Structure formats: structure tokens, C-alpha cells
N, C-alpha and C positions, 0 to 999 in steps of 0.2 A: 207232615208230622208236627211241625212246628206251629202251623196255624192251629191245628186240632188240641195240642197242649194248652196253647194260649186263650183259645176260645172255652176250655173246659176251665182253666183257670179263671176266667173273666165270669163266667156263668155261677161258679160256686163263691167266688168273693161278693158278686151282686146280689145272691140271696141271701148270705151271711149279713152283707149291708144291710138289706131290706127288712130281715127278721129280728135282727140284735138293736135293742133299747139303747145300748151304750156306744152306738155307732160314732157319735160326735167326740165321746170321752177317749174312744180308742182310735180316733182318726180313721176309720173304715173307708171313709169316701175316697180316699185317694187310690187304694188296692183296686176297686174295679176300674177307676179311670185309666191305672198304668195297664192293665191286661186288657182292656177294650182297646186302648191304642196300640199295644203290640198286636192284638187279633187284626185290626186294620192294616196294619204293616205288613203283616204275613199276608193277608189276603191280597193286598196289592201286588206283593211279591209272586204269589202263586198265579194271578192273572198274567203277569209279565212273562213268567217262566212258563205257562202253559201256550201263550203266544210263540215263544220260541221253541219248544219241542214238540209242540202238536200231541199226536197220540202217544209219544213216546212219555209224556207226563204222567200218565196212568200206570205204567209199568216200573216204578222206580227198583233199583238195585237195593237188596237188604242192607248194604252197608251204608248207603244213603239215607236209608229210612232211620238207621240207627243213630247216624251222626246228627239228622235233624230231631230225632227224639232228645238226643243230648242238649243240642241247641235250646230247644223249647224248654226243657226241664231247667237250664241255666239261666234262661230268660225270666223265668218263674222264680226262680232262687235269688236272683238279682233283684226282683221287683219286691219280694219279702224282705231282703236286706235293707233296701231302700225305706220302707215302710218302717222298719224297727228303727232305723235312724232318725226318722222324721218323729216317730213316738218318743223314742228318748230324749231327743230334742226339747220337743213340746213339754213333755213330762206332765200329763194332764192330771195325774192322781199326786204328784209331787213325791213320787217314791225314789228318784233319783237325787233331788234336792235334800230330801230328809237324809238319805244314805251318805251323802257328802257331809253334811251338818253334823251326822253323828260320828263320823271319823275325825273330824277337826276337833270336836268337844273331848 
């Protein structure tokens, strides 16, 4: 389930990155890279888990699937938080800088 969630996030962010003209302004390039990296990590994990469990890999318990779903969603949320922090630090439109300067004046 973690692999499915991260691949879905990677595909969606890749499509958004490819179609949006403001990709460099919004630092959209980092999002697909993070999610494709997470997808690769979960894919390698799935391979090793399959080697260990064999046929039992394809019949997971519902509680295990739910835990994997929560883990996948938390990885996507963490990726989005990291992207927001990068966006706020880089401040491509100068919004944060102007808000700080406005408070000082």
C-alpha cells in the first residue's frame, strides 16, 4: 500500500510539474523527485518482503494494509511539508520577505 500511495503521488506531481508553466517559480521539481525516490525505496522493500514471505505476500492482513496506508499517507504529507519549507525559505515571489518588512515598518 505504501508503494501504491507513493507512486500515485509521484505520478500526480510529475504531471503537475510537466504541465505547469510556473514550475521553477514554485519549486515543483523537488516534489516528483522526492516521491519517485520514495517509490523506489518502497519497491525495493516490496521485493525483499516478497522474497521473505513468498505467496503470503499477496494475502496481507487488513490491519497491515491499513498501517501501510497510513505510513504511505504520512510519507506524502512529510514530502509536502518539506516542499513547503523549501518554498518558504526560497521565497520566489518575495511574499514572506514583504510580510516581514511590513511588520517591521
